N, C-alpha and C positions, 0 to 999 in steps of 0.2 A: 504494500500500500504506500502510495506517495505521501510524503510528509510536507507540512507547510510551516514555515518559520517567519517571524518578523524580527529583523535585525536592527538593533538600536544603533543610531549614528550620533556621534558626539556633537557635531556642529553643522551649520548649514553649508559651509564650504566643502566639508567632506561628503555631505549628501549629494551636492551637485557633481562632484567628481565621480562618485559611485554611479550616478545616473548617466553622466556623460560617456563613461567608458564601459558601462555594464560590468562593473567589478565590485566585489565586496572584499574588504580587507580586515584582518583581525590581528591584534597586537601580540607581541612575544611575551605573553603573560599566561597564567594558568587558565584564565577565562577565555583568552583568545584561542588557545589550542583546544580547549574544551568545545567551543563553538565549532571550530574547524572539524573536529571529529564527529560532532553531533550530526552535522548536515552532510548528506550524501549526494552524489551525482543523480540527477533526475528529480530531486526534491524541488519544491517551489519556495521562493522567498519574496518578501516585500521589505522595503526599508521603513524604519520607524523613526520619526523625528517630529518634535513639537506636537505630540498627540495626534499625529496624522500618519496614515499608511500611504506609502508612495510606490506605485507600480507593482506589477507582478512579473517575476522572472523565473525561468527554469535554470537549475544549476547544471552547467555543461561540463565543467572540469574543476578539480581541486588541485592547487599547486602550493607548495611551501618553498620559498626562495631563501637561499643563503645570502648573507651580507645585505639584508633588506634596508640598512641605513641609507643606502644610496639609490634606492629604487623609487620611482614615481608611482602613482600620482600624489600620495598623501604625505604631508609633512609629519615628522616625528612629534610625539606628544610627550611633554615633560610635566610631571606632577610636582607642584610646589612643596607639598608636605614631605614627600619622600625624596624628591630631587631626582627620581629615576626617570630616564627617557625611554619611551617605548616606540618600537618600529612596527611595521606591518608585513611580516614574512608570510602569513597565512592568507591565501587569497582564493576566491571563488570567481571563475569566469561564468558569466551569466548570459542567457538568451532572453531578451525582452519579449514578454507575451502580451501584457495589457498595460495601458497607460492610464493612471488615475492618481488623484490625491484626495483621500477621504478621511474625515475626522473619526477618531475612535469612538465618539459618542454614538455612532450609528449602531443600531441593534445588531447588525451582522458581525460586529467586532466584540460582542459582549463577553465572549470567552477570554479574549486577550485583555480587554479593558479591565475585567475583574482581577486578573492576575497582576496587572500593572498597579492598580489601586492598592490592593492588599499587600503587595511586595514593596511598596514605597517608591515607585517610579522606575527610572531608567538605569538603575545601578547594574542590572543584569545586561549581558551582551546580546541576549536573544530570548525570544519567547516562542514556544511552540503553540500553534493554533490547531484546532481540530478540523475534521473533514467538512463539517458544516460551514466553517469559516472559509475554507478553500473553495467550496462550491459557490459561496456568495461572491467572493472577490473575482472569481472567474467570469462573472457577469457585470462587473463594475467598469465604469469608464468606457474605453474603446480599445479595440485590438491594435497592437503596436505595428506600425508599418515603417519601413525604412531601415537605415543602418545606424549603428552607433560608431563613435570615433574609437580608434585604437590608440593605445599609448605604447610607445616603443621602449622596451627595456629587455635586457638579457641578463640572465643570472643562473648560477648553478642551483639545482633543486635538491631537496632532501625530504625524507619522511620522518616526522617527529616520532620519538619513542618514549617509553615510560618504564620506570622501575621503582622498586621499593627502597633501594639503596641511595641514601641522600648524597653520599660521597661521589656518586656517578652523575649527579644532575649537572647538566650543562645547557642552560637555556639559550636558544630556543630548540636545541636539538634533542635534549633529553630532559624530561620533566619527572617529578616525583608522582607516582600513581597515588591518588587520594580518593576520598569518598565520593567526590563530585564525578570523577571519571569512572568510578565503579558504578554509580547510578546510570551513567550514560551507556556503559558496556552492557548492563543488564537490560536497558531499554532496547538496544540493538539485538541482543540475544532473544528477547521476548517478541520481537517483530517477525521472527521466523514462525510461521503458522503452526508447524509441527511442534516446535518447542513450546509455543504458547498453549497449544491444546494439552500437552503433557502437564504444563504448569496448572491449567484448570483442573485436570484430573487429580493432581497432587493436593490441591487446596480444596477439593470436593465442591467445585462450582459446576453445576450442571444446567443452570438456567440459561446460559448463553454458550455459543460455540466460538472457537477462535476465528472462524471466517468472518464473523460479524463484529469483531472488536478492533479497536485501534489502541495502540500503546503510546501514551503521551508522556512528556517529561513533567517537571514540577507543576503541581496544581496548588494555587494559593487558597488559604482559608483564613477566616478572621483570627483564628487562634494559632496559626502556623502554616505549614505547607506539607503536602503529600509529595514524596520523592518521585513516584511513578503512578500515573493515573491511567487505568485501563477502562475504556468505556465503549458502548455500542457506537459504531460509526454512523449508523442511520437509525436512531431510535424511533420506534413506532409505538405509541401508546404509553410505553414506559422507557425510561432512560437508565438502564442498569449499568452498574460500574463496580470495579474492584480497586481498592486502594492499597498501595504498597509502600512500606517504609524500608529504607536500606541503611544498615549500619556496617561499617567496615570491620569493626571489632566485635566484641561480645555484647549481646543485647542485654539491657538492664530491665528491671521492673518498670521503671519510668517509661521506657520505650514501648512496652506493652500497654501501659495505661494511656499513653498519649495516642497510640493508634486506636485504642478502644474508644476514646473520646472523639476522635475524628470520624469514626464510623457512626457514632450517635448523631453527629452533626450532619452527615450525609443522609441519614434516615433509611427507610426500608428499601429504597432502590439500590442501595449498596449491598451487593450480594456476596462480598468477600473482603476480608481485611487480612493482609499478609505482611509479616515481618521477616525480612531477609537479613541474615547476619552471618558472621564467620563462626559464631558459637553461641550457645544458650545455656542458661541454668535450667536444669530439669524441673525444678520447683515452679518456675515461672511458666514454662510450657504447659505443665499440667494445670496450673491455676487459671490460665487464660484460654485453654484449648477450645472451648466452645465459642469463643468470640474472636480469637486471633490465631491464624495458622502460622507456625514457625517453619521457615525454610532455611537450610544451611547452604551457603554458597562456598564453592572452592574454585580456584583458578589453577588449572593443572600445569600451566607453563611456569617456569621459574622466573619470578619478577625481580630476583636479586640482580639479574642482568637485563639490559634494556630490551623492550619488546614493542612492536608496532601495535597500534590500537586494535586493528582488525584481527591480529593474532591473539590478543587478549580476549576479544569477544568469542573467538572460536574455542578458547580454553575454559570458558565459564561452564560450571556445572551446578545444578540445583538439586537438592534432595530434601524430602520432608524429614524434619528432626524427629 
């Protein structure tokens, strides 16, 4: 299933450069590489700036460039507090599909607007929208005709890698694998329909089938956020969903209690609540077993040495505790 993302742009100048050249760029930071890994070829994106969505694009190609300090079209960004300067090595080459500029107050953007409001604005690099939003924006504005300008630059390319060993970190080539990237790897893992159906079987959810579901990233709530939100792509009559919390380490009693409260907030249309962690206390699993399903994750490849993101996704394994 094709995914749809809105990519936050920091200022109007950068927005115009993105639109002019049909390019998206992400900084040499953990959030930048996270976004680069999240979005895949064939996905759709729009730019997000000043509470407006700009245009619809298809992702044609992903490239990470070495020595991005000298590559156009974006200027480096320096943060006053840290004094660190960021460049844009991670890039998406885009194909314009539709041309529009629409405010997020439109009902069609309700899913994204709610996440923006509850998560405190644009601090996130990107927001994933659902299939309903993608269907709506596919009818907005007008079909794009014509060509976009090309920006000329040459540079050596690389594939970012991740590891658990801090001493091997060398940004932007090697990043430390953290919980944020684990969540993303699990999202990619669960978007495989066979794996998703096994997941449904493991958590004893029979009300919906994998073919009818979409797997989304973070879903904001008034009291916090869900790490992975699985919902019916085309709800009819009911909008059934499964909420998933992810913990890189050992799950605590508080993690179970928090997920339990999130499920109450969603109400009866939430047909499953799942806590994924590296390990659990047996007492907690037994105490919450009627309300929260515990799944243990393992990554079979050795993360003490750097691995590509797609390789990590292939190494993910889930089993019921």
